[in-house]
N, C-alpha and C positions, 0 to 999 in steps of 0.2 A: 528396438521396436517401440512405437508409441501406439497405444490404443486410442483411436479417434471416434469410434462409434460402438454402441451396444444395440443389438437387435433382440427384441423380446417376442416370444410367442405370447398368445393371449390366453387361451383356455387352459386352466390348471397350471398356469405359470404366474399370471397376474390376476386373472379372475378365477374363482374357485368353482368351476363349472360342475365338477363331480358332485359337490355338495348341493348345488342348485337343482340338478337332475334328481338326486336321491330324495331330497325333501319334496319335490314335486310328485314323485312317485308315491311317497309315503302318504301325503295328503289325499291324493287321488284314490289310492287303493283303500284308504279308510272309508271313503264314500261307498265303495262297493261292499265293504264289510257291514255297513249299516243296513244296506238293502238286502243282501243275501247271506250275510254271515261268513263270507269267505275270509280266509287268512290273508291279511294284507301283504305279508312277506312273500307268500307263495304266488299271489297274483302278480306282484312286481316281477318276480323271477320269470313267470310264464309270459308276461307281456314283453319283457326284454328279449326273451328267447324268440317269441313269435315275430317281434318287430325286426330282429336281425335277419331271420329267415325270409320274411316277406320283402324286406329291403333289397336283399341280394337277388331276389327273383325278378326284379324289374329290369327292363332293358337299359335303364338309366344308371344301373349300378356301376359299370366301369367308369362312367363320368364322375359320379359322386366319389368314387374311390380316388380318382385322379386329382380331383379338387380338394378332397379331404373333408367330406361332409358325412358325419356318422349317423347311424340309424336313429339315435335319440334326439338329434337335432331335427331330423325329419318329422319327429312327433310334435314339433311346435313351430317349425319354420313355415313361412308363406311362399318363399322362393319368388318373390315379386320383382327382384332385380337380377341383373346379369344378362349379358348380351347373347350368350350361347343358347341355341334352340332347346338344349336339354333342360334349361331352367324353366322354360315354358311348359315342358312336359312334366317337370316336377311340381310346378304350380298347380297343374290339373290333378296330378296324382295325390298330392298331399292330404286333402280331406279324406279320400278313400283309404289311403294308407293308415292314417291315424285311427279311424274308426275300426278298420279291419284288424289292426294290431291289438286293440283292446277287446274286440269281439272274440278273436282267437284265443287271447289270454284267458278270458272268462270261460270259454268252452273247455279249455284245458283243465279247468277246475269244476267242470260239469255244470256250468251256468250258461244257459242259452238265453241271452237277453240283449237283443240288438239295440233297443232304446237306451238301455243303461250304457252300452258300449259307446254310443254316440255322446252321451252326457259325460262319460269319463274322458273321452278324447278331448272334448272341449275344456273340461276341468283341468286336465294336465297342461294344456296350452296356457291357460290363465295362471296356474300355479307356477309354472316354470318362468313365465314372463315377469312375474312379480317377485322373483327371488334372485336378484343379481348380487352375488357374494364376491367380495374382494378379499384377498389375503391381507392380514393385518400389516405386513411389512411392505406391501406394494408401494404405497405412496411415500413412505419414508425413504425407500431406496431411490425412487424416481426423483424425489426432491433433491437428494444428495448428488445424483448424477447429472441432473439438468444443468446445462451451462458449462459442464466440464467435458462432456462428450456429446456427439450427436446421438439421438435416440430414434430408433425405427421399430415400428410394430409390424411383425410379419406373421400373419395368421391365415390358416387354411379355413375355407368355408364359403358359404353362400354370401354374396355381398349384402343382401338385405338383412340376413340374420346376424352377421358379424357387426354390421352397423347398429342393429338394434341392441346388441349386447353393449356396445360402446355408449349408445344413447342412454342405456339403463344406469350407467355410471358416468355421467357427463363430465366429471372432473378428470377423467383418465386421458382421453384423446389429446387434449392440449399439451401434454408433456412431450408428444412425439413430433419430430421434424418431418417424418414420413410415415404413412400407413399403407401397407400393401396387403390386399386380401386376394387369396388365390383365385376366387371366383371372378374377380375383375381381370386378373393377369392371364388366366387361361390354363394354368398348371399349378399344382400345389406342391408343398414340401413332401418328399425330399428331392424333387426334381431340381437339378443344378441350375436350370435356367431362371427360376424364381429367386435364387440366391444371388446369381450374377446380376439380375435386375435390381435387387436391393443394394448391392455394392455400387452399381452405377448411379442409383438415386442418391446415395450418400457421398459419392465421389471419393471412395477410398479403395485401397488395395485389400485383398483378403486378410493379410496378416495384421491389418489395422482394425479389424472388426471382431467382435465377440457375438456369438449366437447363444441365447439363453432360452432353454425350453425343457419341457417335461417328457417329451416323447423321443425315445432313441431312434425309432424307425422313420421319423420325419424331421424333427429339429436337428438332432445330432448327426444323423446320417447325411443329411443335406449339407449342413455346414462343413463337415469334414470333407465332402466331395469337392468343395471349391477352395479349400485351404483356410477357412475361417477357424478361429478358436471356438471349440464347442463346449458349452457348459451345461451339464445335465442337472436339472432341478429334480432331486429324488427325495421328496419329503417323507415318503412312506416306506423307505427301505427296500425298494425293488432290487432284484439282482439283474445283472446283464451278462450276456455271453461275450465271447471274444470276437464276435462278428462286428459289433459296433461298440467301439470303446471311446468314450468322451475324453476330452483333454482334462476336464475337471468335473468333479461331482460335488454338488452342494445340497444341503438340506434346507437352507434359508437364503433368501435373496441378499441379505446383508453380507454374505460371504463374498459377493462379487467384488467388493472394494479391495480385499486382499489380493484377489486374482488380478485385478487391473494394475495394482501397484507392482505385483510380481512381474507381470508382463512388460511393464513400462520401465 
């Protein structure tokens, strides 16, 4: 068997999205601390909780779940692209959702300040947008793989938001022969159809491709369902059950080279 292509997930595989979100929350919550003396950590926890609950209450939730758009992306996404009518609904909902998430988070800490909630909602958008973080090994690994195998980016999310993330790190996209965003395709990982679509775009058989991602329930489950080699990026030592078992588990993207050599 020869490995001809490597498919990468984007968020928390190549881009350090968790860090970007965490830092945006920290900076935004400190603003509330200045005004009302609230504990920034408790406010972040409250807003995250309220955002999840509110997000799940909308009729668009099944669609966002299918596409793979999480509540915290909704706190800064504009949803201005995508052909499905649900994206137009989300575009209308987004400003309301952002403000209401922060308003409810403040109320949970006994602060009723609608004007501040709106300011914090806007502040979070700006903070998250200005914090595109990339893992230090990302470009080294892509440089080493480029030209040796085909590279495909397979990411869940809203087309406008995922494109904005790529635009925030403009040197990233040129490494890839193909870029597939679930919001454009119509279904997200782990649905087998988006993986079959990726294989068709690459012109390879499943056993000739590797899927690299950080989420067992999307990247790994989907890859295994179509017969691709599934490589789980587990940088923080998470545990997994016997329900979804990756073919390989790595802590650092540089470990991919040994895997490719082993498989070839």
